[in-house]
FIKOL-435441 format. One record per residue (C-alpha): x, y, z. Coordinates in steps of 0.2 Angstrom, whole numbers, plus 5000, padded with zeros to 4 digits. Layout:
BEGIN
XYZ;...
//
This chain:
BEGIN
547653765609;549153835601;550953775606;552053915605;553753925614;554054115613;552354175619;553254285632;553854395617;552254475617;551554575603;552554575586;552854735577;551654675562;550454545556;551854455546;553154465560;553254295567;554254335583;552654365593;550854385591;550154525581;548654535593;548454435608;546554455613;545654345624;547054225627;547554115643;549354095644;549254025662;548153875661;549453755654;551253815654;551953825636;550353835627;549053975623;547153935626;545654055621;544654105636;542954025635;541954165643;540454225634;539454375638;537654435631;537754585620;536054655627;534554595636;533254685626;532954755608;533954605600;533354545584;532354385586;532154335568;533354295553;533954465546;535054535532;536154675538;537154825532;538554905541;538755095540;540555165538;540455225557;540155045563;538255055566;537554885560;535654885554;534654725554;533254705542;532054555545;531854425531;530054385537;529254545542;529654735539;530554755556;532154845557;533454855572;535054945574;536654905584;537555065589;539455065590;539155075609;538354905609;536554955611;535154875601;533554975597;532054945586;531755065571;530055105564;529554955554;529654965534;528055005527;528154865514;527854735527;528554585517;530254515522;531854615516;532954525504;534454625505;535354785512;536954885509;537655045514;538155145498;538555325495;538055395512;536355305512;535755125518;534855045505;533554905509;532354805498;530954685498;530554585482;529654735474;530254895483;531854985487;532055095502;533455205508;533855325522;535355435527;536655335537;536255375556;534755465553;533455335551;532055465552;532255525534;531755355527;530955325511;530255145510;529755155492;531255255483;531155135469;530054995462;530854835454;530154795437;530254595440;529754595458;531154465462;532654575469;533954475479;535854515480;536854665477;538654735473;539454895472;540554935457;541155085447;540255205460;538555105457;537455005467;536854855457;535354735462;534854585454;533054575450;532554415440;533054455422;533554635426;534954715434;534354865444;535555015447;535755165459;537155285453;538255405463;536955535461;535555435468;534655405452;533655235452;533655135436;532454985437;533154905420;535054955419;535554785412;534454635404;535054455405;534254325395;532454285399;532854105403;533954145417;533454225434;534754335443;534854315462;536554375464;537754505457;539654505458;541054585449;542554475447;544254555447;545854475440;547554545444;547954715434;546654655420;544854685415;543954535408;542354535399;540954395400;541754295387;543354275398;542554195413;
//
């Protein structure tokens, strides 16, 4: 519950204007005078086709969400209209470890294989677009128009022209990369020694 003495002022002109609410969605201003409470009504998104297992997901620029099972090769799609549908399972039936929309494609991977399809056209899938050298692929990030994926002691890349490089960067053998992140600092670029 939020106490707010000017809730009748309605919507403000912007996010930082304190004279009202930037967005007043799903709020109850009538249950208790002088206060704003959230409405507790929940509704089910769908009754069928909903993923029933742990998933990683990728969100397309149009808002479609793709869910990739972490235990099997199953794939689901949630359209912008709110409808779930099952997509043909990944031929590499081990669980997915990651997924990301990048450069007009949805990339998804298991420990050993990288797959891709054109956003919104799941029928053009290639479940074996690339093979990871270490067989230990996990996290990813996009930087400098390139998708990077951690694969044990290697960092794999897919550049903007769609070229797959299983060994774009080596890290010392005693380390195992499970996540890739680019760290930015205000108006400056820092190399590894600056962290």
